[in-house]
Biotite code that builds the C-alpha atoms (Angstrom):
import biotite.structure as struc

atoms = struc.array([
    struc.Atom([148.082, 166.800, 131.876], chain_id="A", res_id=1, res_name="UNK", atom_name="CA", element="C"),
    struc.Atom([145.437, 165.541, 134.259], chain_id="A", res_id=2, res_name="UNK", atom_name="CA", element="C"),
    struc.Atom([144.055, 162.040, 134.622], chain_id="A", res_id=3, res_name="UNK", atom_name="CA", element="C"),
    struc.Atom([141.277, 160.499, 136.643], chain_id="A", res_id=4, res_name="UNK", atom_name="CA", element="C"),
    struc.Atom([141.916, 156.761, 136.915], chain_id="A", res_id=5, res_name="UNK", atom_name="CA", element="C"),
    struc.Atom([139.136, 154.442, 137.984], chain_id="A", res_id=6, res_name="UNK", atom_name="CA", element="C"),
    struc.Atom([139.533, 150.737, 138.696], chain_id="A", res_id=7, res_name="UNK", atom_name="CA", element="C"),
    struc.Atom([136.638, 149.112, 136.862], chain_id="A", res_id=8, res_name="UNK", atom_name="CA", element="C"),
    struc.Atom([134.940, 145.747, 136.558], chain_id="A", res_id=9, res_name="UNK", atom_name="CA", element="C"),
    struc.Atom([133.957, 146.925, 133.067], chain_id="A", res_id=10, res_name="UNK", atom_name="CA", element="C"),
    struc.Atom([133.629, 150.167, 131.106], chain_id="A", res_id=11, res_name="UNK", atom_name="CA", element="C"),
    struc.Atom([132.443, 151.256, 127.691], chain_id="A", res_id=12, res_name="UNK", atom_name="CA", element="C"),
    struc.Atom([132.034, 154.263, 125.434], chain_id="A", res_id=13, res_name="UNK", atom_name="CA", element="C"),
    struc.Atom([129.024, 154.775, 123.203], chain_id="A", res_id=14, res_name="UNK", atom_name="CA", element="C"),
    struc.Atom([128.866, 157.411, 120.456], chain_id="A", res_id=15, res_name="UNK", atom_name="CA", element="C"),
    struc.Atom([125.545, 158.175, 118.747], chain_id="A", res_id=16, res_name="UNK", atom_name="CA", element="C"),
    struc.Atom([124.070, 154.956, 120.117], chain_id="A", res_id=17, res_name="UNK", atom_name="CA", element="C"),
    struc.Atom([126.887, 152.707, 118.866], chain_id="A", res_id=18, res_name="UNK", atom_name="CA", element="C"),
    struc.Atom([129.419, 151.026, 121.126], chain_id="A", res_id=19, res_name="UNK", atom_name="CA", element="C"),
    struc.Atom([132.841, 152.494, 120.263], chain_id="A", res_id=20, res_name="UNK", atom_name="CA", element="C"),
    struc.Atom([135.006, 150.687, 122.831], chain_id="A", res_id=21, res_name="UNK", atom_name="CA", element="C"),
    struc.Atom([134.715, 148.494, 125.894], chain_id="A", res_id=22, res_name="UNK", atom_name="CA", element="C"),
    struc.Atom([136.935, 146.789, 128.446], chain_id="A", res_id=23, res_name="UNK", atom_name="CA", element="C"),
    struc.Atom([136.525, 144.248, 131.187], chain_id="A", res_id=24, res_name="UNK", atom_name="CA", element="C"),
    struc.Atom([138.538, 144.290, 134.417], chain_id="A", res_id=25, res_name="UNK", atom_name="CA", element="C"),
    struc.Atom([141.035, 147.127, 134.315], chain_id="A", res_id=26, res_name="UNK", atom_name="CA", element="C"),
    struc.Atom([141.174, 150.900, 134.219], chain_id="A", res_id=27, res_name="UNK", atom_name="CA", element="C"),
    struc.Atom([139.112, 153.745, 132.833], chain_id="A", res_id=28, res_name="UNK", atom_name="CA", element="C"),
    struc.Atom([141.366, 156.771, 132.322], chain_id="A", res_id=29, res_name="UNK", atom_name="CA", element="C"),
    struc.Atom([139.788, 160.189, 131.771], chain_id="A", res_id=30, res_name="UNK", atom_name="CA", element="C"),
    struc.Atom([142.520, 162.393, 130.275], chain_id="A", res_id=31, res_name="UNK", atom_name="CA", element="C"),
    struc.Atom([142.676, 166.185, 130.163], chain_id="A", res_id=32, res_name="UNK", atom_name="CA", element="C"),
    struc.Atom([145.385, 167.833, 128.056], chain_id="A", res_id=33, res_name="UNK", atom_name="CA", element="C"),
    struc.Atom([146.579, 171.347, 128.847], chain_id="A", res_id=34, res_name="UNK", atom_name="CA", element="C"),
    struc.Atom([148.175, 173.810, 126.441], chain_id="A", res_id=35, res_name="UNK", atom_name="CA", element="C"),
    struc.Atom([151.499, 173.602, 128.321], chain_id="A", res_id=36, res_name="UNK", atom_name="CA", element="C"),
    struc.Atom([151.678, 169.786, 128.247], chain_id="A", res_id=37, res_name="UNK", atom_name="CA", element="C"),
    struc.Atom([154.468, 167.966, 126.416], chain_id="A", res_id=38, res_name="UNK", atom_name="CA", element="C"),
    struc.Atom([156.145, 164.571, 125.989], chain_id="A", res_id=39, res_name="UNK", atom_name="CA", element="C"),
    struc.Atom([157.550, 164.507, 129.534], chain_id="A", res_id=40, res_name="UNK", atom_name="CA", element="C"),
    struc.Atom([153.997, 164.827, 130.920], chain_id="A", res_id=41, res_name="UNK", atom_name="CA", element="C"),
    struc.Atom([152.982, 161.798, 128.859], chain_id="A", res_id=42, res_name="UNK", atom_name="CA", element="C"),
    struc.Atom([155.944, 159.709, 130.022], chain_id="A", res_id=43, res_name="UNK", atom_name="CA", element="C"),
    struc.Atom([155.335, 160.546, 133.686], chain_id="A", res_id=44, res_name="UNK", atom_name="CA", element="C"),
    struc.Atom([151.606, 159.747, 133.530], chain_id="A", res_id=45, res_name="UNK", atom_name="CA", element="C"),
    struc.Atom([152.138, 156.525, 131.563], chain_id="A", res_id=46, res_name="UNK", atom_name="CA", element="C"),
    struc.Atom([154.726, 155.316, 134.074], chain_id="A", res_id=47, res_name="UNK", atom_name="CA", element="C"),
    struc.Atom([152.443, 156.173, 137.006], chain_id="A", res_id=48, res_name="UNK", atom_name="CA", element="C"),
    struc.Atom([149.260, 154.707, 135.538], chain_id="A", res_id=49, res_name="UNK", atom_name="CA", element="C"),
    struc.Atom([150.806, 151.463, 134.294], chain_id="A", res_id=50, res_name="UNK", atom_name="CA", element="C"),
    struc.Atom([152.522, 150.948, 137.647], chain_id="A", res_id=51, res_name="UNK", atom_name="CA", element="C"),
    struc.Atom([149.736, 151.985, 140.049], chain_id="A", res_id=52, res_name="UNK", atom_name="CA", element="C"),
    struc.Atom([149.281, 149.155, 142.532], chain_id="A", res_id=53, res_name="UNK", atom_name="CA", element="C"),
    struc.Atom([145.521, 149.402, 142.957], chain_id="A", res_id=54, res_name="UNK", atom_name="CA", element="C"),
    struc.Atom([144.446, 145.805, 142.271], chain_id="A", res_id=55, res_name="UNK", atom_name="CA", element="C"),
    struc.Atom([144.152, 143.221, 145.020], chain_id="A", res_id=56, res_name="UNK", atom_name="CA", element="C"),
    struc.Atom([146.738, 140.497, 145.495], chain_id="A", res_id=57, res_name="UNK", atom_name="CA", element="C"),
    struc.Atom([145.906, 137.028, 146.853], chain_id="A", res_id=58, res_name="UNK", atom_name="CA", element="C"),
    struc.Atom([145.653, 138.490, 150.373], chain_id="A", res_id=59, res_name="UNK", atom_name="CA", element="C"),
    struc.Atom([143.160, 141.186, 149.349], chain_id="A", res_id=60, res_name="UNK", atom_name="CA", element="C"),
    struc.Atom([145.755, 143.966, 149.588], chain_id="A", res_id=61, res_name="UNK", atom_name="CA", element="C"),
    struc.Atom([146.014, 146.552, 146.794], chain_id="A", res_id=62, res_name="UNK", atom_name="CA", element="C"),
    struc.Atom([149.457, 145.494, 145.648], chain_id="A", res_id=63, res_name="UNK", atom_name="CA", element="C"),
    struc.Atom([149.119, 144.735, 141.918], chain_id="A", res_id=64, res_name="UNK", atom_name="CA", element="C"),
    struc.Atom([149.160, 146.923, 138.821], chain_id="A", res_id=65, res_name="UNK", atom_name="CA", element="C"),
    struc.Atom([146.954, 146.667, 135.745], chain_id="A", res_id=66, res_name="UNK", atom_name="CA", element="C"),
    struc.Atom([149.889, 144.885, 134.072], chain_id="A", res_id=67, res_name="UNK", atom_name="CA", element="C"),
    struc.Atom([150.156, 142.371, 136.935], chain_id="A", res_id=68, res_name="UNK", atom_name="CA", element="C"),
    struc.Atom([146.465, 141.427, 136.652], chain_id="A", res_id=69, res_name="UNK", atom_name="CA", element="C"),
    struc.Atom([146.483, 141.411, 132.822], chain_id="A", res_id=70, res_name="UNK", atom_name="CA", element="C"),
    struc.Atom([143.827, 144.126, 132.915], chain_id="A", res_id=71, res_name="UNK", atom_name="CA", element="C"),
    struc.Atom([142.498, 146.250, 130.102], chain_id="A", res_id=72, res_name="UNK", atom_name="CA", element="C"),
    struc.Atom([142.543, 150.035, 129.746], chain_id="A", res_id=73, res_name="UNK", atom_name="CA", element="C"),
    struc.Atom([140.179, 152.476, 128.084], chain_id="A", res_id=74, res_name="UNK", atom_name="CA", element="C"),
    struc.Atom([141.229, 156.133, 127.681], chain_id="A", res_id=75, res_name="UNK", atom_name="CA", element="C"),
    struc.Atom([138.658, 158.884, 127.171], chain_id="A", res_id=76, res_name="UNK", atom_name="CA", element="C"),
    struc.Atom([139.633, 162.466, 126.366], chain_id="A", res_id=77, res_name="UNK", atom_name="CA", element="C"),
    struc.Atom([137.978, 164.935, 128.719], chain_id="A", res_id=78, res_name="UNK", atom_name="CA", element="C"),
    struc.Atom([138.877, 168.610, 128.363], chain_id="A", res_id=79, res_name="UNK", atom_name="CA", element="C"),
    struc.Atom([136.632, 169.479, 131.316], chain_id="A", res_id=80, res_name="UNK", atom_name="CA", element="C"),
    struc.Atom([139.326, 168.124, 133.651], chain_id="A", res_id=81, res_name="UNK", atom_name="CA", element="C"),
    struc.Atom([141.200, 171.325, 132.820], chain_id="A", res_id=82, res_name="UNK", atom_name="CA", element="C"),
    struc.Atom([138.351, 173.491, 134.191], chain_id="A", res_id=83, res_name="UNK", atom_name="CA", element="C"),
    struc.Atom([139.213, 176.487, 136.326], chain_id="A", res_id=84, res_name="UNK", atom_name="CA", element="C"),
    struc.Atom([136.362, 177.068, 138.785], chain_id="A", res_id=85, res_name="UNK", atom_name="CA", element="C"),
    struc.Atom([137.966, 179.684, 141.009], chain_id="A", res_id=86, res_name="UNK", atom_name="CA", element="C"),
    struc.Atom([135.731, 182.520, 139.807], chain_id="A", res_id=87, res_name="UNK", atom_name="CA", element="C"),
    struc.Atom([131.985, 182.429, 139.493], chain_id="A", res_id=88, res_name="UNK", atom_name="CA", element="C"),
    struc.Atom([129.933, 179.375, 138.681], chain_id="A", res_id=89, res_name="UNK", atom_name="CA", element="C"),
    struc.Atom([130.805, 178.932, 135.020], chain_id="A", res_id=90, res_name="UNK", atom_name="CA", element="C"),
    struc.Atom([134.051, 176.986, 134.579], chain_id="A", res_id=91, res_name="UNK", atom_name="CA", element="C"),
    struc.Atom([136.770, 178.442, 132.376], chain_id="A", res_id=92, res_name="UNK", atom_name="CA", element="C"),
    struc.Atom([138.557, 176.086, 129.993], chain_id="A", res_id=93, res_name="UNK", atom_name="CA", element="C"),
    struc.Atom([141.334, 178.487, 129.073], chain_id="A", res_id=94, res_name="UNK", atom_name="CA", element="C"),
    struc.Atom([143.931, 175.967, 130.325], chain_id="A", res_id=95, res_name="UNK", atom_name="CA", element="C"),
    struc.Atom([142.713, 173.194, 127.997], chain_id="A", res_id=96, res_name="UNK", atom_name="CA", element="C"),
    struc.Atom([144.798, 172.629, 124.878], chain_id="A", res_id=97, res_name="UNK", atom_name="CA", element="C"),
    struc.Atom([143.231, 173.298, 121.495], chain_id="A", res_id=98, res_name="UNK", atom_name="CA", element="C"),
    struc.Atom([142.745, 170.410, 119.051], chain_id="A", res_id=99, res_name="UNK", atom_name="CA", element="C"),
    struc.Atom([146.052, 171.049, 117.245], chain_id="A", res_id=100, res_name="UNK", atom_name="CA", element="C"),
    struc.Atom([147.964, 170.445, 120.489], chain_id="A", res_id=101, res_name="UNK", atom_name="CA", element="C"),
    struc.Atom([145.648, 168.059, 122.326], chain_id="A", res_id=102, res_name="UNK", atom_name="CA", element="C"),
    struc.Atom([144.972, 165.429, 119.653], chain_id="A", res_id=103, res_name="UNK", atom_name="CA", element="C"),
    struc.Atom([148.627, 164.502, 118.971], chain_id="A", res_id=104, res_name="UNK", atom_name="CA", element="C"),
    struc.Atom([149.381, 164.390, 122.716], chain_id="A", res_id=105, res_name="UNK", atom_name="CA", element="C"),
    struc.Atom([146.281, 162.268, 123.383], chain_id="A", res_id=106, res_name="UNK", atom_name="CA", element="C"),
    struc.Atom([147.206, 159.825, 120.617], chain_id="A", res_id=107, res_name="UNK", atom_name="CA", element="C"),
    struc.Atom([150.812, 159.620, 121.805], chain_id="A", res_id=108, res_name="UNK", atom_name="CA", element="C"),
    struc.Atom([149.630, 159.034, 125.378], chain_id="A", res_id=109, res_name="UNK", atom_name="CA", element="C"),
    struc.Atom([147.450, 156.129, 124.190], chain_id="A", res_id=110, res_name="UNK", atom_name="CA", element="C"),
    struc.Atom([150.303, 154.678, 122.108], chain_id="A", res_id=111, res_name="UNK", atom_name="CA", element="C"),
    struc.Atom([152.801, 154.844, 124.969], chain_id="A", res_id=112, res_name="UNK", atom_name="CA", element="C"),
    struc.Atom([150.315, 153.433, 127.472], chain_id="A", res_id=113, res_name="UNK", atom_name="CA", element="C"),
    struc.Atom([149.630, 150.539, 125.077], chain_id="A", res_id=114, res_name="UNK", atom_name="CA", element="C"),
    struc.Atom([153.360, 149.820, 124.966], chain_id="A", res_id=115, res_name="UNK", atom_name="CA", element="C"),
    struc.Atom([153.641, 150.024, 128.755], chain_id="A", res_id=116, res_name="UNK", atom_name="CA", element="C"),
    struc.Atom([150.822, 147.569, 129.443], chain_id="A", res_id=117, res_name="UNK", atom_name="CA", element="C"),
    struc.Atom([151.616, 145.265, 126.531], chain_id="A", res_id=118, res_name="UNK", atom_name="CA", element="C"),
    struc.Atom([148.199, 145.407, 124.903], chain_id="A", res_id=119, res_name="UNK", atom_name="CA", element="C"),
    struc.Atom([145.994, 147.720, 122.864], chain_id="A", res_id=120, res_name="UNK", atom_name="CA", element="C"),
    struc.Atom([144.420, 150.572, 124.793], chain_id="A", res_id=121, res_name="UNK", atom_name="CA", element="C"),
    struc.Atom([140.784, 151.142, 123.892], chain_id="A", res_id=122, res_name="UNK", atom_name="CA", element="C"),
    struc.Atom([139.722, 154.744, 123.255], chain_id="A", res_id=123, res_name="UNK", atom_name="CA", element="C"),
    struc.Atom([136.770, 156.994, 122.888], chain_id="A", res_id=124, res_name="UNK", atom_name="CA", element="C"),
    struc.Atom([136.722, 159.531, 120.049], chain_id="A", res_id=125, res_name="UNK", atom_name="CA", element="C"),
    struc.Atom([138.409, 162.869, 120.611], chain_id="A", res_id=126, res_name="UNK", atom_name="CA", element="C"),
    struc.Atom([135.876, 165.709, 120.591], chain_id="A", res_id=127, res_name="UNK", atom_name="CA", element="C"),
    struc.Atom([132.824, 163.458, 120.222], chain_id="A", res_id=128, res_name="UNK", atom_name="CA", element="C"),
    struc.Atom([129.748, 163.538, 122.438], chain_id="A", res_id=129, res_name="UNK", atom_name="CA", element="C"),
    struc.Atom([130.413, 160.297, 124.306], chain_id="A", res_id=130, res_name="UNK", atom_name="CA", element="C"),
    struc.Atom([128.391, 158.335, 126.804], chain_id="A", res_id=131, res_name="UNK", atom_name="CA", element="C"),
    struc.Atom([130.736, 156.618, 129.242], chain_id="A", res_id=132, res_name="UNK", atom_name="CA", element="C"),
    struc.Atom([129.423, 153.732, 131.293], chain_id="A", res_id=133, res_name="UNK", atom_name="CA", element="C"),
    struc.Atom([131.422, 152.006, 133.997], chain_id="A", res_id=134, res_name="UNK", atom_name="CA", element="C"),
    struc.Atom([131.213, 149.848, 137.051], chain_id="A", res_id=135, res_name="UNK", atom_name="CA", element="C"),
    struc.Atom([133.780, 151.302, 139.458], chain_id="A", res_id=136, res_name="UNK", atom_name="CA", element="C"),
    struc.Atom([135.359, 148.433, 141.381], chain_id="A", res_id=137, res_name="UNK", atom_name="CA", element="C"),
    struc.Atom([135.969, 149.314, 145.016], chain_id="A", res_id=138, res_name="UNK", atom_name="CA", element="C"),
    struc.Atom([135.301, 152.146, 144.416], chain_id="A", res_id=139, res_name="UNK", atom_name="CA", element="C"),
    struc.Atom([138.868, 153.066, 143.549], chain_id="A", res_id=140, res_name="UNK", atom_name="CA", element="C"),
    struc.Atom([139.478, 156.464, 141.937], chain_id="A", res_id=141, res_name="UNK", atom_name="CA", element="C"),
    struc.Atom([142.868, 158.170, 141.688], chain_id="A", res_id=142, res_name="UNK", atom_name="CA", element="C"),
    struc.Atom([143.525, 161.718, 140.410], chain_id="A", res_id=143, res_name="UNK", atom_name="CA", element="C"),
    struc.Atom([146.906, 162.566, 138.903], chain_id="A", res_id=144, res_name="UNK", atom_name="CA", element="C"),
    struc.Atom([148.296, 165.840, 137.593], chain_id="A", res_id=145, res_name="UNK", atom_name="CA", element="C"),
    struc.Atom([151.611, 165.735, 135.743], chain_id="A", res_id=146, res_name="UNK", atom_name="CA", element="C"),
    struc.Atom([152.364, 169.241, 137.025], chain_id="A", res_id=147, res_name="UNK", atom_name="CA", element="C"),
    struc.Atom([152.498, 167.803, 140.557], chain_id="A", res_id=148, res_name="UNK", atom_name="CA", element="C"),
    struc.Atom([155.368, 165.402, 139.818], chain_id="A", res_id=149, res_name="UNK", atom_name="CA", element="C"),
])
């Protein structure tokens, strides 16, 4: 399971011109689910993301988590994170999980992250053509891969 975490001032997801979800100060998480991913990948990523100390404290040092700053989180599924670009110029998505595997893992990830941060996680819509808008704060962008734990 791969995640790109961005600290944002705000973020939102629009589907077919309608706003699906939005957050203020917090995190935008782009989540890629692989066919080998399982519950332990979810637990590891949730623990890491909810505990990442990437928000400034009173001294301007990145020392606070999204929980510490009472931030919001939006999670967007993104199978393209699983792209293999080693050969040629057309990415292969053979490592991305199919819908039967990916959707339950995505939903469980969102549920567990909601529990970890103590508030509802906003989401896009799995498999939809989404427009994601964000204002990256910093910029701060962190890439995590549960296979690198």
